[in-house]
matplotlib code that plots the C-alpha trace (Angstrom):
import matplotlib.pyplot as plt

x = [197.5, 195.5, 192.4, 194.0, 195.0, 197.8, 198.4, 201.8, 203.1, 206.3, 207.2, 210.6, 211.6, 214.6, 216.6, 218.0, 220.9, 222.6, 225.9, 225.2, 228.0, 228.2, 230.2, 231.1, 232.6, 233.6, 231.7, 229.5, 226.2, 223.7, 220.4, 217.9, 214.7, 212.4, 211.0, 208.7, 209.0, 205.9, 206.5, 203.5, 204.2, 206.2, 205.3, 206.6, 205.9, 208.6, 207.5, 208.5, 206.4, 205.9, 205.0, 202.5, 200.8, 200.4, 199.2, 196.6, 195.3, 195.1, 193.1, 190.7, 188.2, 188.3, 192.2, 192.4, 190.2, 192.8, 195.6, 194.2, 193.5, 196.8, 198.7, 196.4, 197.2, 200.9, 200.8, 198.7, 201.4, 204.0, 202.3, 201.8, 205.5, 208.0, 210.3, 207.5, 208.7, 205.5, 207.3, 209.1, 205.8, 204.1, 207.2, 206.7, 203.4, 204.0, 202.5, 205.3, 206.4, 209.8, 210.7, 208.1, 210.2, 208.3, 208.6, 206.7, 208.8, 206.8, 209.1, 206.8, 207.8, 211.4, 210.4, 210.5, 208.0, 209.1, 207.3, 209.0, 208.8, 210.8, 210.2, 206.5, 206.1, 205.5, 207.0, 206.8, 209.0, 210.0, 213.4, 214.5, 215.5, 218.2, 220.2, 221.3, 223.9, 225.4, 228.9, 228.7, 231.5, 232.6, 232.4, 229.7, 228.2, 225.2, 222.6, 219.7, 220.2, 220.4, 223.6, 224.3, 226.3, 228.2, 227.4, 228.4, 227.0, 227.7, 224.4, 223.6, 227.0, 227.9, 229.3, 227.5, 228.0, 225.1, 224.5, 221.6, 220.1, 219.7, 217.4, 214.6, 213.9, 212.9, 214.9, 214.1, 215.5, 215.3, 215.1, 215.5, 218.0, 216.7, 217.7, 219.7, 218.8, 217.7, 216.4, 219.0, 219.4, 222.1, 223.6, 225.8, 227.5, 231.3, 232.2, 229.3, 227.2, 224.0, 223.2, 220.3, 220.0, 217.1, 215.6, 212.5, 211.1, 207.8, 205.3, 202.1, 198.6, 198.2, 197.2, 200.0, 199.5, 197.9, 199.8, 197.8, 196.8, 198.8, 197.2, 198.7, 202.5, 204.2, 205.5, 209.3, 212.6, 214.6, 217.7, 215.7, 214.4, 218.0, 219.3, 216.5, 217.1, 221.0, 219.8, 217.5, 220.0, 222.7, 220.0, 217.7, 217.9, 216.5, 214.0, 212.6, 212.6, 210.9, 208.2, 207.3, 207.3, 210.3, 208.4, 210.7, 214.4, 217.4, 221.0, 223.0, 224.7, 221.8, 222.7, 224.6, 228.3, 230.0, 232.2, 229.1, 227.8, 226.1, 222.8, 222.3, 222.3, 225.1, 224.9, 222.7, 226.0]
y = [211.5, 213.6, 213.1, 213.7, 217.4, 218.0, 221.6, 223.3, 225.3, 226.6, 227.4, 228.1, 229.8, 228.7, 229.5, 226.4, 227.6, 225.7, 227.2, 226.4, 225.9, 227.4, 224.9, 227.4, 230.0, 227.8, 230.4, 229.5, 231.5, 230.9, 229.6, 230.2, 228.7, 229.5, 226.7, 226.6, 224.0, 223.7, 221.7, 220.1, 217.6, 214.7, 215.3, 218.2, 219.0, 220.9, 222.5, 224.9, 227.9, 229.0, 225.2, 225.0, 228.4, 227.0, 223.6, 225.4, 227.3, 224.1, 222.5, 225.3, 225.8, 229.5, 229.4, 227.0, 229.4, 232.3, 230.1, 229.2, 232.6, 233.8, 230.9, 231.6, 235.3, 234.6, 232.3, 234.7, 237.4, 235.1, 234.7, 238.2, 239.0, 236.3, 238.5, 237.8, 234.7, 233.0, 231.1, 234.3, 236.1, 233.5, 233.2, 237.2, 236.7, 233.9, 231.2, 228.8, 226.0, 225.8, 222.4, 219.9, 218.3, 218.3, 216.0, 214.9, 213.7, 211.4, 211.1, 208.4, 206.0, 207.3, 207.9, 210.7, 210.6, 212.5, 213.6, 214.8, 214.8, 214.0, 214.8, 215.4, 211.8, 212.3, 209.9, 209.0, 207.1, 206.6, 207.4, 205.9, 208.6, 206.0, 207.0, 210.1, 209.9, 213.0, 213.7, 217.0, 219.4, 221.9, 224.8, 227.5, 230.5, 232.9, 232.5, 235.0, 235.7, 231.9, 230.3, 227.2, 224.3, 222.4, 218.9, 216.8, 213.6, 211.5, 211.5, 209.8, 210.3, 213.8, 215.3, 217.9, 220.5, 221.6, 224.4, 223.8, 225.8, 224.0, 226.9, 225.7, 222.3, 220.5, 217.7, 218.9, 221.0, 221.8, 218.9, 215.5, 216.8, 216.3, 214.3, 217.0, 218.4, 221.7, 223.2, 223.2, 226.8, 226.2, 223.5, 222.9, 220.0, 219.8, 222.0, 224.3, 223.2, 222.7, 224.6, 225.8, 229.2, 230.0, 233.2, 233.5, 231.6, 232.1, 230.6, 229.6, 227.6, 226.3, 222.9, 221.2, 222.1, 219.1, 217.3, 217.6, 214.5, 211.9, 209.0, 210.3, 209.6, 206.5, 204.8, 204.0, 203.3, 206.5, 205.4, 204.6, 208.2, 209.6, 207.5, 208.8, 212.3, 211.8, 210.0, 212.8, 215.6, 213.9, 212.9, 216.1, 217.0, 213.3, 213.4, 216.5, 215.4, 212.2, 213.8, 216.4, 213.9, 215.8, 218.9, 220.7, 219.7, 220.8, 220.2, 218.1, 221.3, 221.3, 218.2, 217.9, 217.4, 214.4, 216.6, 219.0, 219.0, 215.9, 215.6, 216.6, 213.0, 210.8, 207.3, 206.2, 205.5]
z = [219.9, 217.4, 219.3, 222.6, 221.3, 223.7, 224.5, 224.0, 227.0, 225.4, 222.0, 220.3, 217.0, 215.2, 212.1, 210.4, 208.2, 205.5, 204.3, 200.5, 198.1, 194.8, 192.8, 190.0, 192.5, 195.3, 197.7, 200.3, 201.3, 203.9, 203.4, 206.2, 206.9, 209.9, 212.0, 215.2, 218.2, 220.0, 223.3, 225.3, 228.2, 226.7, 223.2, 220.7, 217.2, 214.7, 211.5, 208.8, 209.2, 205.5, 204.7, 207.4, 206.2, 202.6, 203.8, 205.9, 203.0, 201.0, 203.5, 203.8, 201.1, 201.3, 201.5, 198.4, 196.5, 197.2, 196.6, 193.2, 192.2, 193.1, 191.2, 188.0, 188.2, 188.3, 185.5, 183.4, 184.0, 183.0, 179.7, 179.0, 180.2, 180.6, 182.8, 185.4, 187.2, 188.6, 191.0, 192.3, 192.4, 194.4, 196.8, 197.6, 198.4, 200.8, 198.8, 198.0, 200.3, 201.8, 203.4, 203.9, 206.8, 210.3, 213.1, 216.3, 219.2, 221.6, 224.7, 226.3, 223.3, 222.8, 219.1, 216.5, 213.6, 210.7, 207.6, 204.4, 200.5, 197.6, 194.0, 194.9, 196.8, 200.6, 203.0, 206.6, 208.9, 212.7, 214.3, 217.7, 220.1, 221.4, 218.2, 220.2, 223.1, 224.4, 225.9, 228.2, 228.3, 230.6, 228.2, 228.8, 226.9, 226.8, 224.3, 224.2, 228.0, 228.9, 230.2, 228.2, 228.5, 225.6, 224.6, 221.8, 219.7, 216.5, 215.0, 211.8, 210.2, 211.5, 214.7, 216.4, 219.0, 220.9, 223.5, 225.9, 228.7, 231.9, 233.1, 230.6, 231.8, 228.9, 227.0, 223.4, 220.6, 216.8, 214.4, 215.7, 218.5, 222.1, 225.3, 227.1, 230.6, 229.0, 225.8, 222.9, 221.9, 219.2, 217.4, 214.5, 212.8, 212.3, 209.6, 210.0, 207.1, 208.9, 212.2, 214.1, 216.1, 218.4, 217.8, 220.1, 223.2, 224.9, 227.0, 225.3, 225.7, 222.2, 220.6, 218.5, 214.9, 212.7, 210.4, 207.3, 205.1, 207.2, 205.3, 201.8, 203.2, 202.3, 205.3, 204.5, 206.1, 206.9, 204.9, 201.9, 201.7, 202.2, 199.3, 197.3, 197.8, 197.2, 193.8, 193.0, 193.6, 191.6, 188.7, 188.7, 185.1, 184.2, 186.8, 185.7, 182.1, 182.9, 185.2, 182.5, 179.6, 178.0, 177.9, 180.4, 179.7, 182.0, 181.3, 183.4, 185.0, 187.5, 189.1, 192.4, 191.6, 193.4, 195.5, 196.6, 200.2, 201.4, 203.2, 206.9, 207.6, 205.9, 207.4, 204.3, 202.4]

ax = plt.figure().add_subplot(projection="3d")
ax.plot(x, y, z, "-o")
ax.set_aspect("equal")
plt.show()
């Protein structure tokens, strides 16, 4: 597929919103990440824009020099003044990744290839599109000027509602959601913990973005990755301590509580 270099003819931007729970206050606040969905005939690619920018720089000799210089400067500034958080400095410059999650949908194979990471290790796995079965509803609403129809599905442990636009005749959408007779413009799981909202849609003529360093990803089962992520969030302090040889010690308060919000896919339990 990489050799064929398929051209995207349609591109959509989405906000992925997580309603994060503060376990101390019991209040929620939205955490937003920006994704792009490139759609070519029978194939599409979904990626985090900030992460792609950093990956692009790290895989370009001149870009890597710029990144290294920015990182060195941020840590030198922190050494001189501990109030200057190097992570925040780099984040403000656009040099910090968001999510490493990305996926490529192959409609000819009815398969979704997912790339993701956990605690520095990178993983790759495939998902069968047959896992998605939709029920169409009668409700309609307008999203970004398009009349949309409601559809629902139970997918990997969560109940989802999606609004798709029949006038945009592609069977695609954000994340792993697809298979409806029109582009999915909005989607949210029951309870609203996770949701996707389209923010832009335009025609284009561009090659699908590359997936950098594909051979460095471990091939693994989807549920195994989710189990690792769940263990990590519940034991973050111990993992950080072990990774740094005890040089960085965190209290157990950074671990996710048993009653904290679960992952976007919950069928790993």
